[in-house]
N, C-alpha and C positions, 0 to 999 in steps of 0.2 A: 361560733367556732370558725376560724379562718381556714383557708385552703391549705392542704398539705404541702409541705415544702418539696421542691423537686418535680412538680407536675409539668412544668414547662408550658404552661398555658399562655405565657406572654410571647413565646417564640413561634415563628412561622417558618416551616421547612418545606419548600416545594418538592414534590416527588417528580423528579425528571426521569424520563425513560432512559434505559441504557443505550449506548451507541450500538450500531450494527455490529454483528460478529465479524471478526477478521476473516478474510478469505485468502486462499493461496492462489497466486498467479505464478506460473512457471515459465522460465525462459531458458533457452539453450543457445550458446554461441557455437555454431557448427557450420562447416561448408561455406564460409564467407558471408554468413548472414546470422541474424538473431531470430529465432522462432519463439513465439510467445503463445501461451494458452491459459485461459481464454483470452481472446482479443477484445472482448467487450465485457465490462463489469459495471456494477452500480457504485456510486460514490460511497466512501467510507474507508475503514482501515483495511489495508491489504498487506500481505507478506509476499514480496517479490523474491522468488527463489531462482537464482541464476546459476547455471552450470557452464563452465568453460571447457569445451571439448576441442580446443586448439592446442598447439604446441608452445604457445607463448603466454606470458602474463597479459591479462586484459583488464582495462579499466572501463567499467560499465556505468552509464549515466541514465537515470530516469529524469526527464524534465518536461515541464509544461510546454506545450507548443505555443506558437504565436509570440507577440511582443510584450504581452502583459507579464508583470511579475508573478511568480508562482513557485512551484516546487522544482528544485534541482537537488538530486541526491546521487552520489557517486560511490562505487565500491570497487576495490581491486580484487581480482580473482586469479590465482595461479592455475596453471594447466591441470586439468582433471579434478578441479576443486569446485566447490559450490559456495555461493555467498547469499545472504538473506538481507533484504532491505525492508524495513517496516515503515510504511508511509500511510498517512490518512489522506486519501486523494479526493479532492472535490471534483465536481463535474467538469469535463473538458477533454481535450485531446492531448496525449502525451507521446513522447518519443523515447524509445529505449535504444541507446547507441553505445558503441565501443569507441575508445580513443583511436584505435586502429581504423583508419578510413577505408581499408580494404574490406572491412566487414560492414555489410549493408544494415542500416538501422531498421527498426520496425516501429509500428504505432500501437498504442493502447487507447481505446475509447472508453471513457468513464461517463456513464449516464446518470440518471436520477439517483438520489440517495437510496441505499438499501434500507429496508425496514429495521426498526429497533429490535434488539435481541432481548427485550424486556421479558418476554414469556418463554424464552428458550432455557431448558434445564441443562445442568451440568456444564455451564460455562464458567470460566474463572472469574 
């Protein structure tokens, strides 16, 4: 008697761990500067939540520091509004800046990769 059909014995499917769970990084444009918290995170997916506490529209950019190609993501935010940027950030130094040069930029340091979310319950 042969093997039952549909057993899938000839296919190999590697079980890869899930990526790290996304974390929230908050930033506020206020008093001529950008405040960010936390300033240091591990590599992996982040949600950068930026609030504009100025009286003018702001264009905010998250970009990799240095001369190497990397990430550049921009979002426009109206006064008293919030914007979310979802980015998978590798290890490195990043700058969060506004197009308005009167607003001081800030830095975000991304360290080693965060652990897999493989064993965390109730994640999407």
